[in-house]
C-alpha positions in Angstrom: 0.0 0.5 -0.4 2.8 2.5 0.7 4.5 2.3 -2.7 1.3 2.5 -4.3 0.7 5.6 -2.3 4.2 6.8 -3.5 3.4 6.3 -7.2 0.0 8.0 -6.7 1.5 11.0 -5.2 4.2 10.9 -8.0 1.5 10.9 -10.6 -0.3 13.8 -9.1 2.9 15.9 -9.1 3.5 15.0 -12.9 -0.2 16.2 -13.3 0.3 19.4 -11.7 3.3 20.2 -13.8 6.1 20.2 -11.1 7.9 17.4 -12.6 8.3 16.6 -16.2 9.9 14.1 -18.4 11.4 16.5 -20.9 12.4 13.7 -23.6 12.5 10.4 -24.7 15.1 7.9 -25.5 15.3 9.3 -29.2 16.0 12.6 -28.4 14.4 16.0 -28.9 16.3 17.1 -31.8 16.5 14.8 -35.2 19.0 12.4 -34.3 20.0 11.9 -38.1 20.5 15.9 -38.5 24.0 15.7 -38.5 24.8 18.2 -41.1 23.9 21.1 -38.7 25.9 21.0 -35.3 25.7 23.9 -34.0 22.1 24.7 -34.8 21.0 21.6 -33.6 22.5 21.9 -30.2 22.1 25.5 -29.8 18.3 24.9 -30.6 18.2 22.1 -27.8 18.9 24.3 -25.5 15.2 25.3 -25.4 14.1 22.1 -26.4 15.3 20.9 -23.5 13.3 23.4 -20.7 16.9 25.0 -19.7 16.5 28.5 -19.5 18.4 31.8 -18.6 17.5 33.1 -14.8 18.6 34.7 -11.9 18.6 32.5 -9.1 18.7 35.3 -6.5 21.7 34.2 -4.6 21.9 36.2 -1.5 25.4 36.8 -0.1 27.2 33.8 1.5 24.4 31.6 0.2 23.9 29.4 -2.8 20.0 29.0 -2.0 17.8 30.2 -4.7 15.5 32.9 -3.8 13.7 33.0 -7.2 11.7 30.5 -8.8 13.8 28.3 -10.9 10.8 26.7 -12.7 9.8 23.5 -13.5 12.2 20.2 -12.6 12.4 17.8 -15.1 12.0 14.0 -14.3 15.7 11.8 -13.9 14.8 8.3 -14.5 17.2 7.3 -11.8 15.4 5.3 -9.3 18.4 6.0 -6.6 17.9 9.7 -6.7 15.7 11.5 -4.2 12.5 13.0 -5.8 12.4 16.8 -5.4 11.1 19.7 -6.1 13.6 22.3 -6.7 16.9 22.9 -9.0 20.3 23.2 -7.5 22.2 21.2 -4.6 20.5 22.6 -1.6 16.7 22.9 -0.7 16.0 26.4 -0.5 13.4 25.7 2.4 15.7 24.0 4.4 18.9 24.6 6.4 21.6 23.5 3.6 23.0 19.9 4.0 26.8 21.3 4.4 25.9 23.3 7.6 27.7 22.4 10.6 29.9 19.7 9.2 31.9 21.3 6.1 34.4 23.8 5.7 32.6 24.9 2.6 30.4 26.9 5.0 33.1 29.0 6.5 34.9 29.9 3.1 31.2 30.4 1.8 30.8 33.1 4.8 34.0 35.0 3.9 35.9 32.9 7.0 38.9 30.8 7.3 38.5 26.8 7.2 38.0 25.9 10.4 40.3 24.3 13.0 40.0 21.4 15.0 41.2 18.9 17.9 44.6 17.5 16.3 44.5 14.6 19.3 48.5 13.3 19.6 50.5 12.6 16.6 51.2 8.8 15.3 53.2 8.9 12.1 52.6 6.1 9.6 54.3 4.5 6.5 53.4 2.3 4.0 55.5 -0.6 5.9 53.5 0.6 9.0 50.0 -0.1 7.2 51.3 -3.5 6.0 52.5 -4.8 9.4 49.3 -3.8 11.0 46.9 -6.5 10.1 43.9 -7.4 8.3 42.1 -5.1 10.9 43.1 -1.6 11.2 41.6 1.0 13.8 42.4 4.8 13.8 40.5 6.5 16.2 39.8 10.1 16.8 41.8 10.5 20.4 45.1 10.9 17.6 46.3 12.8 14.8 47.7 10.1 12.3 50.3 11.8 10.1 51.3 9.8 6.5 54.7 9.9 5.4 55.0 8.9 2.2 52.7 7.2 -0.3 50.7 4.4 2.3 48.7 1.7 0.7 45.7 0.1 2.5 46.7 -3.2 0.9 44.3 -5.8 -0.6 42.4 -8.2 2.2 42.9 -5.2 4.7 40.3 -3.0 6.2 41.0 0.0 7.4 38.3 1.8 10.0 38.3 5.7 10.5 36.6 6.6 13.8 34.4 9.8 13.3 36.3 13.2 14.3 39.6 11.6 13.2 42.3 14.0 11.6 44.9 12.2 9.3 47.4 14.7 7.8 49.8 14.2 4.9 53.5 15.5 5.3 54.5 17.9 2.8 56.6 16.7 -0.1 56.7 16.2 -3.9 57.6 13.4 -6.2 58.7 10.5 -4.6 58.0 12.7 -1.0 54.5 12.9 -1.8 52.2 11.8 0.7 48.8 10.1 0.0 46.6 7.7 1.4 45.6 4.7 -1.4 43.2 2.2 -0.9 44.0 -0.8 -3.4 41.8 -2.8 -5.1 40.6 -5.6 -2.9 40.8 -3.2 0.0 38.4 -1.5 2.4 38.3 1.8 3.8 35.6 2.6 6.3 35.5 6.1 7.1 32.1 7.0 8.6 32.1 10.6 9.9 29.3 12.4 11.3 27.7 15.9 10.8 29.0 16.6 14.7 32.2 15.1 13.8 33.5 14.7 10.3 36.6 13.1 9.2 39.3 15.4 8.1 42.2 14.6 5.4 44.5 17.8 5.3 48.3 18.8 5.4 50.7 18.1 8.5 50.3 21.1 10.7 47.2 22.3 9.4 45.1 23.8 12.2 42.4 26.2 10.1 43.5 28.8 7.5 42.7 30.7 4.1 41.3 28.2 1.2 42.6 29.7 -1.7 46.5 30.0 -0.9 47.0 26.5 0.8 47.1 24.2 -2.1 49.3 21.3 -2.9 50.4 21.0 0.9 50.2 17.1 0.5 48.7 14.2 -1.8 45.3 13.1 -1.4 42.9 10.3 -1.1 42.7 7.5 -3.6 40.5 4.8 -4.1 41.0 2.0 -6.4 38.6 -0.7 -7.4 37.5 -3.9 -9.4 34.7 -2.1 -11.5 34.8 -2.1 -15.3 36.7 0.7 -17.2 36.8 1.0 -21.1 40.2 1.1 -21.8 41.7 -1.8 -24.0 43.1 -4.1 -21.2 40.8 -3.3 -19.0 43.2 -2.4 -16.2 45.1 1.0 -16.0 47.4 2.5 -13.6 46.0 5.2 -11.7 47.2 8.8 -12.4 49.4 10.3 -9.5 50.9 7.1 -8.5 54.2 5.3 -9.7 53.5 3.1 -12.8 56.0 0.6 -11.6 53.7 0.6 -8.4 51.5 -2.9 -9.0 49.1 -1.7 -6.2 47.9 1.0 -8.4 46.3 -0.5 -10.6 42.2 -0.2 -10.9 39.4 -2.0 -12.8 38.3 -5.2 -13.5 34.6 -6.7 -14.0 32.8 -6.5 -10.7 30.4 -3.8 -11.3 29.4 -3.9 -7.7 32.6 -3.8 -6.3 32.6 -2.7 -2.5 35.3 -0.6 -1.8 33.6 0.4 1.6 32.6 4.0 2.6 33.3 7.6 3.0 30.7 9.7 4.6 30.9 13.1 6.3 34.5 13.3 5.4 36.3 16.8 4.4 39.6 16.5 2.2 41.7 19.8 2.2 44.4 21.3 0.5 45.9 18.5 -1.2 47.0 18.0 -5.0 51.0 17.9 -4.5 52.8 17.2 -7.6 54.7 13.9 -7.9 56.3 14.6 -11.5 55.8 17.1 -14.4 52.4 18.4 -14.4 51.2 15.4 -12.6 49.4 16.4 -9.5 47.1 14.4 -7.2 42.9 14.9 -7.3 41.4 15.8 -3.9 39.2 12.3 -4.1 40.3 10.3 -7.1 38.0 7.1 -7.8 39.6 4.5 -10.4 37.2 1.8 -11.0 35.2 2.0 -7.9 32.0 0.0 -8.0 28.7 0.4 -6.9 28.6 -1.3 -3.6 30.5 1.7 -2.4 29.5 4.5 -0.5 30.0 7.8 -1.1 28.0 10.6 1.2 28.7 14.1 2.4 32.4 14.2 1.3 33.8 17.9 0.4 37.1 18.4 -1.3 38.5 22.0 -0.3 41.6 24.0 -2.2 43.4 21.2 -3.9 45.6 22.2 -6.5 44.3 19.4 -9.1 41.2 18.6 -9.8 38.3 17.9 -6.6 36.9 14.8 -8.0 37.9 12.4 -10.9 36.2 9.3 -11.5 38.2 6.7 -14.0 35.5 4.5 -15.3 33.4 2.4 -12.4 30.0 2.7 -11.5 30.1 4.1 -8.1 27.4 6.2 -6.9 27.2 9.3 -4.7 25.5 12.2 -2.9 26.0 15.2 -1.4 29.6 16.3 -3.0 31.5 19.3 -2.8 34.2 20.7 -4.5 35.5 24.2 -3.9 38.4 26.3 -4.4 40.1 23.6 -6.7 42.7 25.1 -9.1 42.2 22.9 -12.2 38.4 20.8 -12.6 36.0 20.6 -10.4 34.2 17.2 -11.6 36.3 15.5 -13.9 35.8 11.7 -15.5 37.5 9.3 -18.2 37.3 5.4 -19.1 33.6 4.7 -19.1 32.4 6.3 -15.7 28.6 5.5 -15.2 27.7 6.6 -11.9 24.7 8.5 -10.8 25.5 11.7 -8.5 23.0 14.1 -6.6 23.0 17.1 -4.6 26.6 18.2 -6.3 28.1 21.7 -5.3 31.0 23.2 -7.2 32.1 26.4 -6.4 35.7 28.0 -8.1 38.0 30.9 -6.6 36.1 33.8 -7.9 39.6 34.9 -9.4 39.8 34.6 -12.9 42.0 32.0 -14.5 42.4 29.7 -11.1 40.4 27.2 -11.8 39.9 25.4 -15.5 36.4 23.6 -15.9 33.4 23.0 -13.6 33.4 19.9 -15.7 35.7 18.1 -17.7 34.1 15.0 -19.3 35.9 12.4 -21.2 34.6 9.2 -22.8 37.7 7.2 -23.1 41.5 7.4 -23.7 42.7 4.0 -25.1 40.8 3.8 -27.3 38.2 6.5 -27.3 35.1 4.6 -28.7 35.8 2.0 -25.9 32.7 0.4 -24.4 31.0 0.9 -22.0 30.1 4.4 -23.2 30.4 7.0 -20.1 27.0 8.0 -19.0 27.1 9.3 -15.9 24.0 11.2 -14.4 24.1 14.3 -12.5 21.2 15.9 -11.0 20.8 19.2 -8.3 24.2 20.6 -8.9 25.0 23.9 -8.3 27.8 25.0 -10.0 29.4 28.7 -9.5 32.5 29.5 -11.7 34.3 32.5 -12.3 35.0 34.5 -15.5 38.3 32.6 -16.7 36.3 29.1 -17.0 34.1 27.4 -18.5 31.1 25.4 -17.1 31.5 21.7 -19.0 33.2 20.0 -21.7 32.2 16.6 -23.3 34.6 15.1 -25.4 36.4 12.0 -26.6 33.3 10.3 -26.8 31.8 11.0 -23.5 28.2 10.9 -22.7 26.5 12.0 -19.6 23.3 13.7 -18.5 22.8 16.9 -16.2 19.2 17.4 -15.0 17.6 20.4 -12.5 20.8 22.0 -12.1 22.4 25.6 -12.0 25.3 26.8 -13.2 26.4 30.5 -12.7 29.1 33.2 -13.3 31.1 31.3 -16.1 33.0 32.6 -19.0 31.5 30.2 -21.3 28.9 27.2 -20.9 28.4 24.0 -22.6 30.4 22.6 -25.2 30.4 19.4 -26.9 33.3 18.3 -29.0 32.2 17.6 -33.2 35.1 15.7 -35.0 34.4 15.9 -38.9 33.9 12.8 -39.9 34.1 10.9 -36.8 31.4 8.5 -35.2 32.7 8.4 -32.1 32.8 11.8 -30.2 30.3 13.7 -28.2 28.2 14.7 -30.5 27.3 11.4 -31.9 26.2 10.6 -28.4 24.3 13.8 -28.3 22.6 12.7 -31.4 22.1 9.1 -30.2 20.5 10.7 -26.7 23.3 9.4 -24.6 24.3 13.3 -23.7 21.2 15.3 -22.1 21.0 18.8 -20.7 17.4 18.9 -19.1 15.7 22.1 -16.7 19.0 23.2 -16.3 19.1 27.1 -15.6 21.9 29.3 -16.3 22.9 32.9 -15.0 26.0 35.6 -15.6 27.9 33.7 -18.1 30.0 35.9 -20.2 29.1 34.0 -23.4 25.7 35.3 -23.3 22.1 34.3 -22.8 20.8 32.6 -25.9 21.1 28.7 -26.7 23.5 29.4 -29.6 25.8 31.3 -26.7 25.4 28.7 -23.8 25.1 25.4 -26.2 28.1 25.2 -28.3 30.6 22.6 -30.3 34.4 22.3 -30.4 36.6 20.6 -32.8 
């Protein structure tokens, strides 16, 4: 009876026009019209219920005060059914309140301090000798000395309120925590006691001037990729390290849990222009739980997915120096309630979303078809909202994009049947019921939805 009542309620919402389904599997635009890609993509802007409107953000807030229009149904069963656009409910306290460093930054303050506890230094050898079950507790501060791997068969339990800090260093001296294939991390923070990853010596400070002080958090799994051999060495780790491999055949692979986790000031350089992302997810499966996770002031990307099928909710990528959301190698997860917030200084970041389909080969399967809904993406005058390329598909619904230089572009390679424009024509790339405001490129479909070669 409960399921029937939910069905009836959703049907009533559809009837009232609060939720709509914008497209079918054949797409809105003519899938056979490959001769006029610029016009085709530009016309799609309005046809898919995208719009230009001021969300009316108050100072220090990303909650819309203005009507953002009709909400689209996403068709994703794991998503929450909500009646608003963007990452936060305008009628409730934001979900990032109380636990995130982002809350302080948004209010114009420094990242907050915390109780560091008694310092205990861990090396890779220490982790290898620690046994199958490792427990880190909140009465200590765990300092990473170099690359520390949680090895296959090990489970690392991190208690709520625990602080993990990486020693400073680059190249072979970089510090990071890597959860290898077959290993598990159980980092279960709470809103009252989040788990904090940051650099050794951090006890709060400014956001933008403390990037690249340590490495980051890397999780590797056995889920599928579209690379030619089905496994890859993760970026940010020396290629001769076998524990840096990811990828496999288990789409439901479970690498554990990240919940109420703050990752700050990472992205150290391990080689020529090769930095570590804030949170790297390589071949991570759908059995893994990722919720309430923020990346603050990383020198490289905030979140990067390399293949895999992991789902996520309540993500924040703020003040990172490269892309906020980056995917490649056939990523197919679903993410809802996502905040992207770039440093407002021009040229201090790259894209809100850099979305690649495949690397070697670009037309490898499974295609990259992730779904994002309820994203609030705040850019700066030197960056672009999203780029789709290298045969990437993907879907964005009910999201808000403000303060970017340019809007959305998709790659169209003349003569190719494996590019992102083909994915758009096949309705594998969709952008529906999204709102754009203060985009320097303009306020028309032709200015906001463009083609690149």
